[in-house]
LUMDODO-658367 format. One record per residue (C-alpha): z, x, y. Coordinates in nm, 4 decimals, always signed. Layout:
! LUMDODO-658367
+----------+----------+----------+
|        z |        x |        y |
+----------+----------+----------+
|        Z |        X |        Y |
...
+----------+----------+----------+
END
This chain:
! LUMDODO-658367
+----------+----------+----------+
|        z |        x |        y |
+----------+----------+----------+
|  +2.9666 |  +2.0666 |  -6.9614 |
|  +2.7194 |  +1.8214 |  -7.0204 |
|  +2.9390 |  +1.5561 |  -7.0976 |
|  +3.1600 |  +1.6373 |  -6.7576 |
|  +2.8114 |  +1.6039 |  -6.5541 |
|  +2.7434 |  +1.2981 |  -6.7394 |
|  +3.0918 |  +1.1407 |  -6.6492 |
|  +3.0263 |  +1.2773 |  -6.3252 |
|  +2.6576 |  +1.1139 |  -6.2785 |
|  +2.8155 |  +0.7713 |  -6.4010 |
|  +3.0905 |  +0.7969 |  -6.1322 |
|  +2.8258 |  +0.8596 |  -5.8520 |
|  +2.6270 |  +0.5661 |  -5.9948 |
|  +2.9469 |  +0.3395 |  -5.9927 |
|  +3.0138 |  +0.4883 |  -5.6219 |
|  +2.6722 |  +0.3886 |  -5.4942 |
|  +2.6706 |  +0.0524 |  -5.6194 |
|  +3.0105 |  -0.0258 |  -5.4979 |
|  +2.8510 |  +0.1050 |  -5.1357 |
|  +2.5187 |  -0.0978 |  -5.1948 |
|  +2.7291 |  -0.4064 |  -5.2749 |
|  +2.8939 |  -0.3830 |  -4.9738 |
|  +2.6186 |  -0.3309 |  -4.7693 |
|  +2.4304 |  -0.6302 |  -4.8885 |
|  +2.7129 |  -0.8307 |  -4.8253 |
|  +2.7172 |  -0.7614 |  -4.4973 |
|  +2.3553 |  -0.7914 |  -4.4288 |
|  +2.3829 |  -1.1386 |  -4.5990 |
|  +2.6814 |  -1.2246 |  -4.3558 |
|  +2.5210 |  -1.0871 |  -4.0695 |
|  +2.0871 |  -1.1220 |  -4.0886 |
|  +2.1105 |  -1.4647 |  -4.2692 |
|  +2.4405 |  -1.6282 |  -4.0839 |
|  +2.2046 |  -1.9183 |  -4.0105 |
|  +2.1114 |  -1.9478 |  -4.3099 |
|  +2.3291 |  -2.2040 |  -4.5845 |
|  +2.4864 |  -1.9648 |  -4.8377 |
|  +2.4690 |  -2.2607 |  -5.1316 |
|  +2.2365 |  -2.5089 |  -5.2243 |
|  +2.3365 |  -2.8271 |  -5.3765 |
|  +2.4233 |  -2.6742 |  -5.7191 |
|  +2.6189 |  -2.4007 |  -5.5611 |
|  +2.3285 |  -2.1523 |  -5.5660 |
|  +2.3080 |  -1.8997 |  -5.2805 |
|  +1.9460 |  -1.9364 |  -5.1330 |
|  +1.8462 |  -1.8786 |  -4.7959 |
|  +1.6647 |  -2.1033 |  -4.5385 |
|  +1.4916 |  -2.1430 |  -4.2169 |
|  +1.5756 |  -2.5159 |  -4.2232 |
|  +1.9146 |  -2.4908 |  -4.0245 |
|  +1.7012 |  -2.3176 |  -3.7522 |
|  +1.4333 |  -2.5438 |  -3.7421 |
|  +1.6301 |  -2.8649 |  -3.7031 |
|  +1.7135 |  -2.7482 |  -3.3743 |
|  +1.3548 |  -2.6079 |  -3.2831 |
|  +1.0866 |  -2.8551 |  -3.3969 |
|  +1.1996 |  -3.1255 |  -3.1836 |
|  +1.1026 |  -2.9058 |  -2.9126 |
|  +0.7504 |  -2.8490 |  -2.9798 |
|  +0.5032 |  -3.0844 |  -2.9238 |
|  +0.1665 |  -3.1929 |  -3.0177 |
|  -0.1074 |  -3.1759 |  -2.7426 |
|  -0.3899 |  -3.4141 |  -2.7408 |
|  -0.6916 |  -3.3687 |  -2.4490 |
|  -0.9340 |  -3.5919 |  -2.3297 |
|  -1.2737 |  -3.4813 |  -2.1456 |
|  -1.5625 |  -3.6592 |  -2.0621 |
|  -1.8549 |  -3.4978 |  -1.9953 |
|  -2.1941 |  -3.5955 |  -1.8841 |
|  -2.5075 |  -3.5864 |  -2.1349 |
|  -2.7570 |  -3.3924 |  -2.0789 |
|  -3.0968 |  -3.6262 |  -2.0746 |
|  -3.4561 |  -3.5450 |  -2.2261 |
|  -3.6723 |  -3.4101 |  -1.9301 |
|  -3.9721 |  -3.6146 |  -2.0208 |
|  -3.7650 |  -3.9230 |  -1.9099 |
|  -3.8049 |  -3.7547 |  -1.5849 |
|  -4.2045 |  -3.8577 |  -1.5849 |
|  -4.2526 |  -4.1672 |  -1.4765 |
|  -4.5711 |  -4.1750 |  -1.6799 |
|  -4.3944 |  -4.0846 |  -2.0059 |
|  -4.1493 |  -4.3704 |  -1.8821 |
|  -4.4297 |  -4.6344 |  -1.8242 |
|  -4.6513 |  -4.5266 |  -2.1138 |
|  -4.3476 |  -4.5611 |  -2.4030 |
|  -4.1979 |  -4.8605 |  -2.2177 |
|  -3.8068 |  -4.6805 |  -2.1804 |
|  -3.5799 |  -4.9208 |  -2.0929 |
|  -3.3716 |  -4.8878 |  -1.7504 |
|  -3.0535 |  -4.8446 |  -1.9018 |
|  -3.1398 |  -4.4877 |  -2.0889 |
|  -3.2576 |  -4.3585 |  -1.7434 |
|  -2.8466 |  -4.3986 |  -1.6605 |
|  -2.6375 |  -4.1079 |  -1.6807 |
|  -2.4996 |  -4.0794 |  -2.0210 |
|  -2.1233 |  -3.9763 |  -2.0822 |
|  -1.9426 |  -3.8434 |  -2.3961 |
|  -1.5868 |  -3.8472 |  -2.4173 |
|  -1.4694 |  -3.5926 |  -2.6557 |
|  -1.0715 |  -3.4999 |  -2.7799 |
|  -0.9118 |  -3.1768 |  -2.8535 |
|  -0.5531 |  -3.1034 |  -2.9633 |
|  -0.3395 |  -2.8004 |  -2.9190 |
|  +0.0519 |  -2.7315 |  -2.9410 |
|  +0.3231 |  -2.6962 |  -2.6736 |
|  +0.6845 |  -2.6645 |  -2.5985 |
|  +0.9487 |  -2.7845 |  -2.4218 |
|  +1.1319 |  -2.5437 |  -2.2040 |
|  +1.3479 |  -2.7739 |  -1.9941 |
|  +1.4735 |  -3.1243 |  -2.1873 |
|  +1.6112 |  -3.2922 |  -1.8549 |
|  +1.2953 |  -3.2185 |  -1.5876 |
|  +1.0536 |  -3.2987 |  -1.9143 |
|  +0.8583 |  -2.9507 |  -1.8690 |
|  +0.5867 |  -2.8349 |  -2.1186 |
|  +0.4605 |  -2.4852 |  -2.1596 |
|  +0.1357 |  -2.4429 |  -2.3082 |
|  -0.1701 |  -2.2438 |  -2.3105 |
|  -0.4426 |  -2.2894 |  -1.9827 |
|  -0.7505 |  -2.3102 |  -2.2366 |
|  -0.5696 |  -2.6280 |  -2.4113 |
|  -0.5362 |  -2.8496 |  -2.1480 |
|  -0.8638 |  -2.6774 |  -1.9113 |
|  -1.0858 |  -2.9480 |  -1.7873 |
|  -0.9254 |  -3.2410 |  -1.9707 |
|  -0.9193 |  -3.6005 |  -1.7955 |
|  -0.6329 |  -3.7192 |  -1.9870 |
|  -0.3630 |  -3.5277 |  -2.1644 |
|  -0.0953 |  -3.6728 |  -2.4063 |
|  +0.2475 |  -3.5144 |  -2.5416 |
|  +0.3126 |  -3.6691 |  -2.8731 |
|  +0.6581 |  -3.5405 |  -2.9898 |
|  +0.8521 |  -3.4875 |  -3.3567 |
|  +0.9791 |  -3.8232 |  -3.3185 |
|  +0.6585 |  -4.0150 |  -3.3251 |
|  +0.6887 |  -4.1086 |  -2.9660 |
|  +0.4013 |  -4.0186 |  -2.7229 |
|  +0.3755 |  -3.9453 |  -2.3184 |
|  +0.1154 |  -3.9214 |  -2.0643 |
|  +0.1511 |  -3.5652 |  -1.8846 |
|  +0.1020 |  -3.4433 |  -1.5973 |
|  -0.0513 |  -3.0722 |  -1.4875 |
|  +0.1880 |  -2.9084 |  -1.2597 |
|  -0.0128 |  -2.6021 |  -1.2630 |
|  -0.1384 |  -2.3389 |  -1.4845 |
|  -0.2489 |  -1.9662 |  -1.4408 |
|  -0.5561 |  -1.8788 |  -1.6390 |
|  -0.5434 |  -1.5259 |  -1.6073 |
|  -0.2243 |  -1.5299 |  -1.8089 |
|  -0.3262 |  -1.8171 |  -1.9808 |
|  -0.0298 |  -2.0712 |  -1.9452 |
|  +0.0103 |  -2.4176 |  -1.8121 |
|  +0.2836 |  -2.5815 |  -1.7134 |
|  +0.2869 |  -3.0202 |  -1.8030 |
|  +0.5609 |  -3.2853 |  -1.6575 |
|  +0.6564 |  -3.5925 |  -1.9149 |
|  +0.9014 |  -3.8525 |  -1.8018 |
|  +1.0903 |  -3.8900 |  -2.1429 |
|  +1.4320 |  -3.8843 |  -2.2089 |
|  +1.6421 |  -3.7816 |  -2.5210 |
|  +1.4237 |  -3.4194 |  -2.5173 |
|  +1.4936 |  -3.1137 |  -2.6819 |
|  +1.3942 |  -2.7830 |  -2.5451 |
|  +1.4132 |  -2.4323 |  -2.6886 |
|  +1.6203 |  -2.1658 |  -2.5780 |
|  +1.4209 |  -1.8748 |  -2.4215 |
|  +1.4475 |  -1.5310 |  -2.5481 |
|  +1.4499 |  -1.1886 |  -2.3724 |
|  +1.0746 |  -1.0509 |  -2.5220 |
|  +1.1805 |  -0.7217 |  -2.4192 |
|  +1.4185 |  -0.6809 |  -2.7163 |
|  +1.1350 |  -0.7258 |  -2.9326 |
|  +1.0691 |  -0.4350 |  -3.2095 |
|  +0.7966 |  -0.4120 |  -3.4041 |
|  +0.9091 |  -0.5641 |  -3.7979 |
|  +1.1456 |  -0.8072 |  -3.6314 |
|  +1.0611 |  -1.1633 |  -3.8026 |
|  +0.9529 |  -1.4361 |  -3.6188 |
|  +0.8251 |  -1.7900 |  -3.7047 |
|  +0.5403 |  -1.9609 |  -3.5447 |
|  +0.5406 |  -2.3571 |  -3.5127 |
|  +0.2385 |  -2.5358 |  -3.3564 |
|  -0.0361 |  -2.8106 |  -3.4461 |
|  -0.2992 |  -2.6085 |  -3.6625 |
|  -0.6300 |  -2.7979 |  -3.7226 |
|  -0.4837 |  -3.1372 |  -3.6205 |
|  -0.2651 |  -3.1514 |  -3.9184 |
|  +0.0879 |  -3.2145 |  -3.7534 |
|  +0.4050 |  -2.9487 |  -3.7155 |
|  +0.3469 |  -2.6795 |  -3.9013 |
|  +0.5647 |  -2.3760 |  -3.9774 |
|  +0.4780 |  -2.0281 |  -4.0915 |
|  +0.6549 |  -1.7134 |  -4.0808 |
|  +0.5529 |  -1.3612 |  -4.0270 |
|  +0.6530 |  -1.0455 |  -3.8630 |
|  +0.5826 |  -0.8668 |  -3.5338 |
|  +0.2980 |  -0.6617 |  -3.6200 |
|  +0.2485 |  -0.4697 |  -3.2842 |
|  +0.3324 |  -0.4712 |  -2.9290 |
|  +0.1534 |  -0.4652 |  -2.5543 |
|  -0.1544 |  -0.5226 |  -2.7345 |
|  -0.4264 |  -0.5062 |  -2.4354 |
|  -0.8325 |  -0.4277 |  -2.4256 |
|  -0.9025 |  -0.7255 |  -2.6025 |
|  -1.0683 |  -0.9097 |  -2.3556 |
|  -0.8975 |  -1.2495 |  -2.4216 |
|  -0.7200 |  -1.2821 |  -2.0588 |
|  -0.6953 |  -1.1174 |  -1.7181 |
|  -0.3597 |  -0.9873 |  -1.8173 |
|  -0.2754 |  -0.9091 |  -2.1853 |
|  +0.0493 |  -0.7824 |  -2.3191 |
|  +0.0380 |  -0.9300 |  -2.6268 |
|  +0.2635 |  -0.9878 |  -2.9239 |
|  +0.0715 |  -0.9021 |  -3.2272 |
|  +0.2014 |  -1.1065 |  -3.5475 |
|  +0.1282 |  -1.1867 |  -3.8847 |
|  +0.2488 |  -1.5304 |  -3.8695 |
|  -0.0381 |  -1.7232 |  -3.9684 |
|  -0.1801 |  -1.8615 |  -3.6479 |
|  -0.4937 |  -2.1131 |  -3.6267 |
|  -0.7166 |  -2.3336 |  -3.4313 |
|  -0.4551 |  -2.5939 |  -3.2924 |
|  -0.1906 |  -2.3391 |  -3.2702 |
|  -0.2548 |  -2.2415 |  -2.9020 |
|  +0.0557 |  -2.2962 |  -2.6900 |
|  +0.2999 |  -2.3695 |  -2.9973 |
|  +0.6287 |  -2.1497 |  -2.9828 |
|  +0.6878 |  -1.8475 |  -3.1504 |
|  +1.0605 |  -1.8104 |  -3.2275 |
|  +1.2746 |  -1.5277 |  -3.3618 |
|  +1.5742 |  -1.5940 |  -3.6441 |
|  +1.7871 |  -1.7355 |  -3.3856 |
|  +1.5653 |  -2.0186 |  -3.2554 |
|  +1.4856 |  -1.8532 |  -2.9428 |
|  +1.1248 |  -1.8534 |  -2.7823 |
|  +1.0096 |  -1.4744 |  -2.7636 |
|  +0.6391 |  -1.5712 |  -2.7024 |
|  +0.3513 |  -1.8521 |  -2.6822 |
|  +0.0851 |  -1.8398 |  -2.9532 |
|  -0.2301 |  -1.7865 |  -2.7859 |
|  -0.5527 |  -1.6077 |  -2.9978 |
|  -0.6300 |  -1.5001 |  -3.3649 |
|  -0.8424 |  -1.2361 |  -3.4548 |
|  -1.0992 |  -1.4553 |  -3.6925 |
|  -1.4380 |  -1.2546 |  -3.7566 |
|  -1.4900 |  -1.4846 |  -4.0570 |
|  -1.3465 |  -1.7997 |  -3.8707 |
|  -1.0145 |  -1.8307 |  -3.9803 |
|  -0.6974 |  -1.6717 |  -4.0104 |
|  -0.7052 |  -1.2986 |  -4.1334 |
|  -0.3146 |  -1.2295 |  -4.0868 |
|  -0.3774 |  -1.0766 |  -3.6917 |
|  -0.2454 |  -1.3373 |  -3.4502 |
|  -0.1679 |  -1.2831 |  -3.0918 |
|  +0.1124 |  -1.4585 |  -2.8604 |
|  +0.2035 |  -1.4204 |  -2.4797 |
|  +0.5712 |  -1.2669 |  -2.4307 |
|  +0.7711 |  -1.5388 |  -2.2763 |
|  +0.9247 |  -1.3035 |  -2.0163 |
|  +0.5529 |  -1.2241 |  -1.9255 |
|  +0.4733 |  -1.6182 |  -1.9068 |
|  +0.7877 |  -1.6887 |  -1.7316 |
|  +0.6885 |  -1.4728 |  -1.4212 |
|  +0.3797 |  -1.7487 |  -1.3584 |
|  +0.6278 |  -2.0413 |  -1.5011 |
|  +0.8676 |  -1.9863 |  -1.2039 |
|  +0.5765 |  -1.9509 |  -0.9492 |
|  +0.3731 |  -2.2604 |  -1.0685 |
|  +0.7239 |  -2.4332 |  -1.0661 |
|  +0.7945 |  -2.3452 |  -0.7178 |
|  +0.4378 |  -2.3715 |  -0.6015 |
|  +0.2008 |  -2.5286 |  -0.7982 |
|  +0.0396 |  -2.1948 |  -0.8354 |
|  +0.0282 |  -1.8268 |  -0.8975 |
|  +0.0707 |  -1.5823 |  -0.6396 |
|  +0.0072 |  -1.2529 |  -0.6848 |
|  +0.0813 |  -0.9565 |  -0.5200 |
|  -0.1087 |  -0.6973 |  -0.4996 |
|  -0.1423 |  -0.2935 |  -0.4478 |
|  -0.4772 |  -0.2716 |  -0.3311 |
|  -0.6136 |  +0.0059 |  -0.5613 |
|  -0.8859 |  +0.0574 |  -0.8103 |
|  -0.7334 |  +0.2474 |  -1.1081 |
|  -0.8741 |  +0.4381 |  -1.4837 |
|  -0.7004 |  +0.5693 |  -1.7550 |
|  -0.6212 |  +0.9181 |  -1.7623 |
|  -0.8673 |  +1.1074 |  -2.0193 |
|  -0.8123 |  +1.4027 |  -2.1168 |
|  -1.1252 |  +1.5437 |  -1.9628 |
|  -0.9815 |  +1.3932 |  -1.5628 |
|  -0.6572 |  +1.5488 |  -1.6806 |
|  -0.8345 |  +1.8923 |  -1.7230 |
|  -1.0115 |  +1.8232 |  -1.3871 |
|  -0.6781 |  +1.7462 |  -1.2317 |
|  -0.5036 |  +2.0590 |  -1.3753 |
|  -0.2319 |  +1.8667 |  -1.5684 |
|  -0.1574 |  +1.9018 |  -1.9098 |
|  -0.4279 |  +1.7414 |  -2.1586 |
|  -0.1761 |  +1.5329 |  -2.3551 |
|  -0.0684 |  +1.3833 |  -1.9992 |
|  -0.0358 |  +0.9646 |  -1.9610 |
|  -0.0870 |  +0.7617 |  -1.6946 |
|  -0.3289 |  +0.5478 |  -1.4449 |
|  -0.5579 |  +0.7399 |  -1.1906 |
|  -0.5980 |  +0.5874 |  -0.8492 |
|  -0.9777 |  +0.6077 |  -0.7802 |
|  -0.9932 |  +0.4170 |  -0.4890 |
|  -0.7880 |  +0.2781 |  -0.2207 |
|  -0.8647 |  -0.0252 |  -0.0091 |
|  -0.8290 |  -0.0234 |  +0.3851 |
|  -0.4725 |  -0.1852 |  +0.5135 |
|  -0.4030 |  -0.2513 |  +0.1506 |
|  -0.0219 |  -0.1923 |  +0.0227 |
|  -0.0897 |  +0.1409 |  -0.1072 |
|  -0.2530 |  +0.2362 |  +0.2088 |
|  +0.0532 |  +0.1560 |  +0.3863 |
|  +0.2559 |  +0.3231 |  +0.1443 |
|  +0.0732 |  +0.6439 |  +0.1399 |
|  -0.0746 |  +0.6361 |  -0.2095 |
|  -0.4052 |  +0.8449 |  -0.2445 |
|  -0.7034 |  +0.8685 |  -0.4491 |
|  -0.6377 |  +1.1341 |  -0.7318 |
|  -0.2692 |  +1.0051 |  -0.7434 |
|  -0.2070 |  +0.9983 |  -1.1531 |
|  +0.0675 |  +0.6825 |  -1.1197 |
|  +0.3016 |  +0.7369 |  -1.4685 |
|  +0.5959 |  +0.5078 |  -1.3897 |
|  +0.6666 |  +0.1883 |  -1.2229 |
|  +1.0206 |  +0.1196 |  -1.1399 |
|  +1.1381 |  +0.3851 |  -1.3145 |
|  +0.9371 |  +0.2568 |  -1.6701 |
|  +0.6917 |  +0.4654 |  -1.7817 |
|  +0.3102 |  +0.3698 |  -1.7117 |
|  +0.0572 |  +0.5196 |  -1.9933 |
|  -0.2463 |  +0.3722 |  -1.9360 |
|  -0.4092 |  +0.1550 |  -1.6392 |
|  -0.4167 |  -0.1880 |  -1.8296 |
|  -0.0043 |  -0.1478 |  -1.7940 |
|  -0.0078 |  -0.0560 |  -1.4676 |
|  -0.2221 |  -0.3754 |  -1.3859 |
|  +0.0292 |  -0.5835 |  -1.5927 |
|  +0.3338 |  -0.4199 |  -1.4021 |
|  +0.1980 |  -0.4688 |  -1.0354 |
|  +0.0250 |  -0.8129 |  -1.0958 |
|  +0.2765 |  -1.0231 |  -1.2252 |
|  +0.4552 |  -0.9749 |  -0.9116 |
|  +0.4797 |  -1.1707 |  -0.5971 |
|  +0.3505 |  -1.1230 |  -0.2625 |
|  +0.6101 |  -0.9181 |  -0.0721 |
|  +0.7969 |  -0.7479 |  -0.3927 |
|  +0.8707 |  -0.4329 |  -0.3341 |
|  +0.7721 |  -0.1658 |  -0.6182 |
|  +0.8929 |  +0.1923 |  -0.6686 |
|  +0.5966 |  +0.4041 |  -0.8083 |
|  +0.5969 |  +0.7170 |  -0.9357 |
|  +0.3209 |  +0.9657 |  -0.9193 |
|  +0.1723 |  +1.3308 |  -1.0240 |
|  -0.0280 |  +1.4497 |  -0.6880 |
|  -0.0896 |  +1.8587 |  -0.7059 |
|  +0.0947 |  +1.8841 |  -0.9946 |
|  +0.4417 |  +1.7595 |  -0.8305 |
|  +0.5733 |  +1.4276 |  -0.8958 |
|  +0.6262 |  +1.1909 |  -0.6241 |
|  +0.8149 |  +0.8629 |  -0.5711 |
|  +0.6451 |  +0.6033 |  -0.3434 |
|  +0.7913 |  +0.2671 |  -0.2462 |
|  +0.5638 |  -0.0189 |  -0.1613 |
|  +0.5482 |  -0.3599 |  -0.0572 |
|  +0.2975 |  -0.5675 |  -0.2532 |
|  +0.0261 |  -0.7771 |  -0.0184 |
|  -0.2230 |  -1.0526 |  -0.0660 |
|  -0.5414 |  -0.9940 |  -0.2580 |
|  -0.8079 |  -0.8310 |  -0.0358 |
|  -1.1721 |  -0.8389 |  -0.0689 |
|  -1.2755 |  -0.5273 |  -0.2625 |
|  -1.5612 |  -0.3695 |  -0.0948 |
|  -1.9189 |  -0.3210 |  -0.2029 |
|  -2.1174 |  +0.0052 |  -0.2251 |
|  -2.4794 |  +0.0814 |  -0.0403 |
|  -2.7814 |  +0.1692 |  -0.2656 |
|  -3.0246 |  +0.3591 |  -0.1150 |
|  -3.3219 |  +0.6359 |  -0.2071 |
|  -3.2643 |  +0.9956 |  -0.1379 |
|  -3.3176 |  +1.3519 |  -0.2700 |
|  -3.1985 |  +1.6069 |  -0.5004 |
|  -2.9576 |  +1.8496 |  -0.3948 |
|  -2.8011 |  +2.0019 |  -0.7248 |
|  -2.8636 |  +2.1662 |  -1.0253 |
|  -2.5216 |  +1.9365 |  -1.2104 |
|  -2.7286 |  +1.6308 |  -1.0235 |
|  -3.0951 |  +1.7141 |  -1.1401 |
|  -3.2578 |  +1.3948 |  -1.1942 |
|  -3.0457 |  +1.2010 |  -0.9627 |
|  -3.1594 |  +1.1078 |  -0.6553 |
|  -2.9261 |  +1.1054 |  -0.3421 |
|  -2.8864 |  +0.9745 |  +0.0357 |
|  -2.6885 |  +0.8912 |  +0.3286 |
|  -2.5013 |  +0.5585 |  +0.2797 |
|  -2.6159 |  +0.3435 |  +0.6256 |
|  -2.2485 |  +0.3263 |  +0.7345 |
|  -2.1544 |  +0.6544 |  +0.6514 |
|  -1.8735 |  +0.6197 |  +0.3940 |
|  -2.0317 |  +0.8380 |  +0.1551 |
|  -2.3560 |  +0.9586 |  -0.0649 |
|  -2.5617 |  +0.6918 |  -0.2245 |
|  -2.6867 |  +0.6878 |  -0.5531 |
|  -3.0471 |  +0.5713 |  -0.5729 |
|  -3.2116 |  +0.6722 |  -0.8932 |
|  -3.1061 |  +0.8564 |  -1.1827 |
|  -3.4031 |  +0.9718 |  -1.4167 |
|  -3.3431 |  +0.8600 |  -1.7750 |
|  -3.3442 |  +1.2385 |  -1.8988 |
|  -3.1146 |  +1.3216 |  -1.6531 |
|  -2.7647 |  +1.5296 |  -1.7782 |
|  -2.5661 |  +1.2982 |  -1.5267 |
|  -2.7567 |  +0.9823 |  -1.6956 |
|  -2.4573 |  +0.8837 |  -1.8882 |
|  -2.2239 |  +0.9110 |  -1.6060 |
|  -2.4026 |  +0.7888 |  -1.2714 |
|  -2.6076 |  +0.4775 |  -1.2271 |
|  -2.8150 |  +0.3696 |  -0.8901 |
|  -2.6046 |  +0.1899 |  -0.6876 |
|  -2.2906 |  +0.4277 |  -0.7061 |
|  -2.1580 |  +0.5389 |  -0.3994 |
|  -2.0027 |  +0.9104 |  -0.4187 |
|  -1.7148 |  +0.9519 |  -0.1471 |
|  -1.5667 |  +1.2469 |  -0.2589 |
|  -1.6339 |  +1.6027 |  -0.4654 |
|  -1.3745 |  +1.8406 |  -0.5898 |
|  -1.0910 |  +1.6326 |  -0.4329 |
|  -1.2701 |  +1.6674 |  -0.0876 |
|  -1.3825 |  +1.3608 |  +0.1049 |
|  -1.7798 |  +1.3678 |  +0.1627 |
|  -1.9383 |  +1.1086 |  +0.4005 |
|  -2.3047 |  +1.2141 |  +0.4055 |
|  -2.5607 |  +1.4449 |  +0.2154 |
|  -2.4664 |  +1.7096 |  +0.4433 |
|  -2.0784 |  +1.7228 |  +0.3881 |
|  -2.1994 |  +1.6976 |  +0.0061 |
|  -2.4124 |  +2.0072 |  -0.0184 |
|  -2.1596 |  +2.1962 |  +0.1713 |
|  -1.9128 |  +2.1210 |  -0.0766 |
|  -2.1431 |  +2.2099 |  -0.3654 |
|  -2.2529 |  +2.5452 |  -0.2060 |
|  -1.9083 |  +2.6545 |  -0.2717 |
|  -1.8839 |  +2.5259 |  -0.6432 |
|  -1.9575 |  +2.7152 |  -0.9350 |
|  -1.8041 |  +2.5230 |  -1.1820 |
|  -1.8283 |  +2.1408 |  -1.2656 |
|  -1.7774 |  +1.8937 |  -1.0299 |
|  -1.5230 |  +1.6214 |  -1.0487 |
|  -1.6880 |  +1.3151 |  -0.8544 |
|  -1.5267 |  +0.9963 |  -0.7277 |
|  -1.7522 |  +0.6933 |  -0.7281 |
|  -1.7742 |  +0.3593 |  -0.5808 |
|  -1.9322 |  +0.1326 |  -0.8736 |
|  -1.9822 |  -0.2189 |  -0.7499 |
|  -1.6356 |  -0.3784 |  -0.7239 |
|  -1.4700 |  -0.0722 |  -0.9030 |
|  -1.4068 |  +0.2797 |  -0.8393 |
|  -1.3847 |  +0.5717 |  -1.0848 |
|  -1.3750 |  +0.9647 |  -1.1484 |
|  -1.6815 |  +1.0992 |  -1.3005 |
|  -1.6425 |  +1.4661 |  -1.4224 |
|  -1.9724 |  +1.6736 |  -1.4402 |
|  -1.9941 |  +2.0312 |  -1.6610 |
|  -2.2326 |  +2.2846 |  -1.6502 |
+----------+----------+----------+
END
């Protein structure tokens, strides 16, 4: 029996080896189709070189020149000082300093000479020069830029250019191999490889709209504006930032997805600027505390509408404060950042289908985005105490009758970490209040916690107070 088992085990091992060999050969013919199968000596040797030969000519080095006024010593403004030390007149003239910086870019339209880079690469530049891989250099014209996404579009007048094909960055997955190409530290064109480490990175405070591709492909100063491509040589992102606690690369870099950049590129090429449509709402993340207050499951994700602006697209469509947005055009919304990106990257006049939770029921609302509107400011005036839960919080009617103003909050008040002077309370327990009288009437019938909707400067939020 032992001998039969051994023979069976050997057969199984041979079978598995065969399966593995077939799988490996299939992988080599599929994933490595880009690579040469043999080197000069006939050895199999995968390489990115064939793909890079088609992509590298489309990646450019960008040099910018900026003239800045040099601040003079304030003592030179004193006539007595100038006379006593016999300061020459030429030292009194405004002094200027010309500075140079380097970055990267990528040609996305060879016929038109269109170059894509980061806004921060060319911001404030008096002169922009684009250098190609073949050694040619051209003066570039700035077509337009989008600081909120951190992209800029340049034009150069040149022939025999090479461009890179744009990919669909929505198809990227964590673990996909990517290649970063740029001009780190002004060394010249450099290629690094890695994988997609994460997708949809937000909350970094780098840009106004964030939905970054995170990669461990080495990105360093000077790589900004360079290309992040897949193994097919297609542009999936624009290298834009690194996480550098020690001042250098630590394996965490960020790129703007090309689909996100393309929305701005199209508008810049059409209008010379980006004209964003707005829904006209103030939003915040749906926390577990807010979910409980709205009688929703604690695991529910979404973005809470904290305020709807007057005469906005949201008001026209019937969106209300307290609605929880869970999808835009059928795509899930898990956070306020996702909602902001989904809406903020669309044009004025675009239609969006917004799925919300209202009173525990799902509702889809169609809205047409409008031009940005000014956000209203909140009033702040002294007042009087009205509740034990708000002990130490001084309240008073707002002069315009819009709500109850928070004038002061004692340092030891229970609500000190939730409210602050200048807040304007406009609803309590999802009931609209316009003055202290209405506010007190709602509080009189409440024995539990309070759910307050608060306007704070240029934003609105929901605040939960528990006894």
